[in-house]
C-alpha positions in Angstrom: 33.2 -12.7 5.8 35.9 -15.0 7.5 37.6 -14.8 11.1 41.1 -14.1 9.9 39.8 -10.7 8.1 38.4 -9.4 11.1 41.6 -7.3 12.2 39.4 -4.6 13.7 36.2 -3.9 15.5 34.2 -0.8 14.7 32.5 0.0 18.2 31.1 3.7 16.8 29.7 2.6 13.7 26.4 1.9 12.1 26.3 -2.1 12.9 25.6 -4.2 15.3 29.0 -4.2 18.1 27.9 -8.3 17.8 27.5 -8.6 14.1 30.5 -11.2 13.1 30.2 -10.0 9.4 31.3 -5.9 10.3 31.9 -6.1 13.7 29.5 -3.1 14.2 31.2 -1.0 11.5 27.6 -1.2 9.4 29.5 -2.1 6.0 31.5 -5.1 4.5 33.8 -5.2 1.3 32.6 -6.1 -1.9 34.5 -9.1 -3.0 37.0 -8.6 -5.3 35.1 -10.4 -8.3 32.4 -7.9 -7.6 34.4 -4.7 -7.9 33.8 -2.8 -10.7 36.2 -1.9 -13.3 39.4 0.1 -12.3 38.1 0.4 -9.1 41.0 2.1 -6.6 41.0 1.7 -3.0 38.0 -0.5 -0.6 35.0 -0.6 -1.8 31.6 -1.3 0.8 28.2 -1.9 1.0 25.8 -2.1 3.8 26.0 -4.7 5.7 23.1 -7.3 6.1 22.2 -6.0 10.1 22.4 -2.9 9.1 19.5 -3.7 6.0 17.4 -5.3 7.8 17.1 -3.2 10.9 16.5 -0.3 8.1 14.2 -2.4 6.5 11.8 -3.2 9.6 12.1 0.7 10.6 11.0 1.4 7.0 8.0 -1.4 7.4 7.4 0.2 11.0 7.2 4.1 9.4 4.8 2.6 6.6 2.1 1.4 8.6 2.5 1.1 12.4 3.0 -2.8 13.7 3.9 -3.9 9.5 6.6 -5.9 11.0 4.9 -8.2 12.4 2.4 -9.9 10.3 2.4 -13.0 9.4 4.3 -13.7 6.4 2.6 -15.4 3.5 5.1 -16.7 0.4 4.1 -15.3 -2.5 2.1 -12.4 -3.4 0.7 -10.9 -7.0 1.1 -7.7 -5.4 4.3 -7.5 -5.5 5.2 -5.7 -9.5 2.3 -3.8 -9.1 3.7 -1.1 -7.0 3.3 1.4 -9.6 -0.8 0.6 -10.2 -3.4 1.9 -9.3 -5.1 -1.0 -7.6 -8.5 -1.7 -5.5 -7.9 -4.4 -3.1 -10.7 -6.5 -1.4 -9.0 -8.3 2.2 -9.0 -8.5 5.7 -6.3 -6.3 7.4 -4.5 -8.8 8.4 -4.2 -10.7 5.2 -3.3 -7.6 3.8 -0.9 -6.7 6.3 0.2 -10.1 5.4 0.6 -9.1 1.7 2.1 -5.8 2.2 4.6 -6.6 4.2 5.7 -9.3 1.5 6.0 -6.7 -1.0 7.2 -4.3 1.1 9.8 -6.4 2.6 11.2 -7.0 -1.4 11.2 -2.9 -2.1 13.9 -2.1 -0.1 14.3 0.3 3.0 13.7 3.5 1.3 10.4 2.5 -0.6 8.3 5.1 -0.1 5.1 4.0 1.3 2.7 5.2 3.7 -0.3 3.8 4.6 -3.1 6.0 6.0 -7.1 5.7 7.0 -10.4 7.4 5.4 -10.7 9.1 9.0 -6.6 10.6 8.4 -8.1 12.2 5.5 -11.0 14.0 7.0 -8.8 14.9 9.3 -6.2 16.7 7.3 -9.3 18.1 4.9 -11.0 19.7 8.2 -9.5 23.1 9.0 -7.7 23.4 12.4 -8.9 27.0 12.8 -12.3 26.1 13.8 -14.0 23.4 16.6 -14.9 20.1 13.9 -18.3 18.5 15.0 -17.0 14.9 13.3 -16.6 12.6 16.6 -14.0 10.4 15.0 -11.8 13.6 14.2 -12.7 15.2 17.3 -11.4 12.3 19.3 -8.6 11.6 16.3 -7.1 15.5 18.0 -7.8 14.8 21.7 -5.7 11.4 21.6 -3.0 13.1 19.7 -2.7 10.6 16.9 -3.6 12.9 14.0 -0.4 13.7 11.5 -1.6 17.5 12.1 -1.4 17.4 8.4 -3.0 21.7 7.3 -4.1 20.4 4.1 -5.6 17.5 2.6 -3.0 17.6 -0.7 -0.3 17.2 2.9 -1.2 14.0 3.4 -2.1 12.6 -0.3 0.5 14.0 -2.4 4.0 13.1 -1.2 4.6 9.3 -0.9 5.2 7.4 -4.0 2.6 4.7 -3.0 -0.2 6.3 -0.5 -2.2 3.4 0.4 -6.4 4.3 1.8 -7.3 2.2 3.9 -11.2 2.5 4.2 -13.7 1.2 7.1 -11.4 2.8 9.9 -14.1 6.2 9.8 -17.3 4.6 11.5 -19.5 8.3 12.1 -21.2 9.4 9.3 -20.5 12.8 7.4 -21.5 13.4 4.1 -18.6 14.9 2.7 -16.5 11.8 3.3 -17.3 10.5 -0.6 -16.3 13.6 -2.0 -12.9 13.8 0.4 -12.0 10.5 -0.8 -12.6 11.4 -4.3 -10.2 14.2 -3.8 -7.5 12.5 -2.3 -7.5 10.0 -5.7 -7.7 13.1 -8.1 -4.8 15.1 -6.2 -2.5 12.2 -6.4 -4.0 11.6 -10.2 -2.8 15.0 -10.9 0.8 14.3 -9.8 0.7 11.2 -11.6 0.9 8.7 -8.6 -0.6 5.3 -7.6 -2.8 4.6 -5.3 -3.7 1.9 -3.7 -7.2 1.2 -1.4 -8.1 -1.4 0.7 -11.5 -2.2 2.2 -12.8 -5.4 3.6 -15.3 -8.2 3.0 -17.3 -7.6 5.6 -17.5 -3.4 4.7 -17.0 -3.5 1.4 -16.5 -0.3 -0.8 -20.6 -0.1 -2.0 -24.2 1.6 -1.7 -23.9 2.5 2.5 -20.1 3.0 2.7 -19.0 6.3 4.3 -16.9 6.9 1.4 -19.0 5.2 -2.0 -20.7 7.4 -3.9 -21.6 7.5 -7.6 -18.7 9.9 -8.8 -16.4 7.5 -6.7 -17.9 4.1 -8.0 -17.8 5.9 -11.5 -14.0 7.2 -11.1 -12.9 3.2 -10.4 -14.4 1.8 -12.8 -10.6 1.1 -15.0 -9.1 -0.1 -11.8 -8.0 -3.7 -11.1 -9.9 -5.1 -8.6 -7.8 -8.2 -6.6 -9.5 -10.1 -3.6 -7.6 -11.5 -1.3 -8.1 -15.4 -0.2 -9.5 -15.6 2.9 -10.3 -18.8 5.2 -14.1 -17.6 4.5 -15.8 -17.3 1.0 -15.6 -13.2 0.3 -18.8 -12.1 -1.4 -18.4 -12.1 -5.3 -19.3 -9.0 -7.0 -17.7 -10.4 -10.4 -21.3 -9.3 -12.5 -21.6 -6.1 -10.7 -17.7 -5.0 -12.1 -18.3 -6.5 -14.9 -21.0 -4.2 -16.0 -18.4 -1.4 -15.1 -16.1 -2.9 -17.2 -13.8 -3.7 -14.1 -11.4 -6.6 -13.2 -11.8 -8.5 -10.6 -9.0 -11.2 -9.4 -9.1 -13.1 -6.5 -5.2 -13.8 -5.1 -3.6 -16.7 -2.7 -1.2 -16.7 -0.6 0.8 -19.4 -3.2 0.2 -16.8 -6.0 2.6 -16.7 -8.5 4.1 -13.1 -8.2 3.9 -11.0 -11.6 6.7 -11.5 -13.8 9.1 -8.4 -15.0 8.1 -6.4 -18.1 9.8 -7.2 -21.1 8.9 -7.9 -24.7 8.8 -11.8 -24.4 6.9 -12.2 -21.3 3.2 -12.2 -21.7 1.2 -10.7 -18.7 0.8 -12.5 -15.6 -3.1 -10.2 -16.5 -4.4 -9.8 -19.5 -6.8 -6.6 -19.9 -9.8 -7.3 -21.4 -11.9 -4.4 -23.4 -13.5 -2.4 -21.6 -17.3 -2.2 -22.7 -18.8 1.2 -23.8 -20.7 2.5 -21.5 -24.3 3.2 -21.7 -25.4 6.9 -22.3 -28.7 7.1 -20.4 -30.8 4.4 -17.8 -27.2 3.0 -16.6 -28.2 0.8 -13.6 -26.9 1.3 -10.2 -24.1 -0.7 -9.0 -22.7 -2.3 -5.9 -26.2 -1.9 -3.8 -26.2 -3.9 -0.5 -27.2 -7.7 -1.5 -25.6 -8.0 -4.6 -29.4 -6.8 -5.6 -29.7 -6.5 -9.8 
């Protein structure tokens, strides 16, 4: 905005006091050629200083320190906010891709990143002493979300992102708790992303893995974020279960907007019929057949 148009400062406004555009007011007038027809009086829109501040606040609300993640130029996770996704990649790489997506979804995007340990903490009753060392330590350090039920944590967010591999102590109920969270989301018709790491893949031996979990995730798209070092390929295993695996790099093109004239970037392939009997075990350690 030109300096001559700024006749007043707004020290009590919502913006930055030293912002050259709004001078602390937090909003700026909409240009005349962009105003709705027959509009009367001043019409404003949020100033850039307010949008940036609110966006950073929302990033930190969704996942602490997300705003400090290294940037990436593009991510094919954009446009997938309404889909169920299984994403494999290092924590740093996933943070970068999620920051890219969240920055473009705006400051009011309702997303939340929780860990498998958070799910267990919410599932365990608070009226009894717990024997799970991870949950007990979280409660002593007061980092627990203090949810009274698993549904209180799993259901509210528009997009819930479950980060696996945080829970280290064994708990035989972990796979069932994880599966229950996924099914609660499905019941409400809300999308979920899950993320594991190349060094801690969701397979046989993982704290959250079970045959039922594997069965539930069969039809989910599986994305692998490109790393500096090669990620162990599980394509042959995923093909056996009908799961689609896609490897994404930082400069991968963003998903185009859906339209009748636009061909989707990734086409679904028909899922093979499941064997009725003698189904081979899936995703064993070491890429076993």
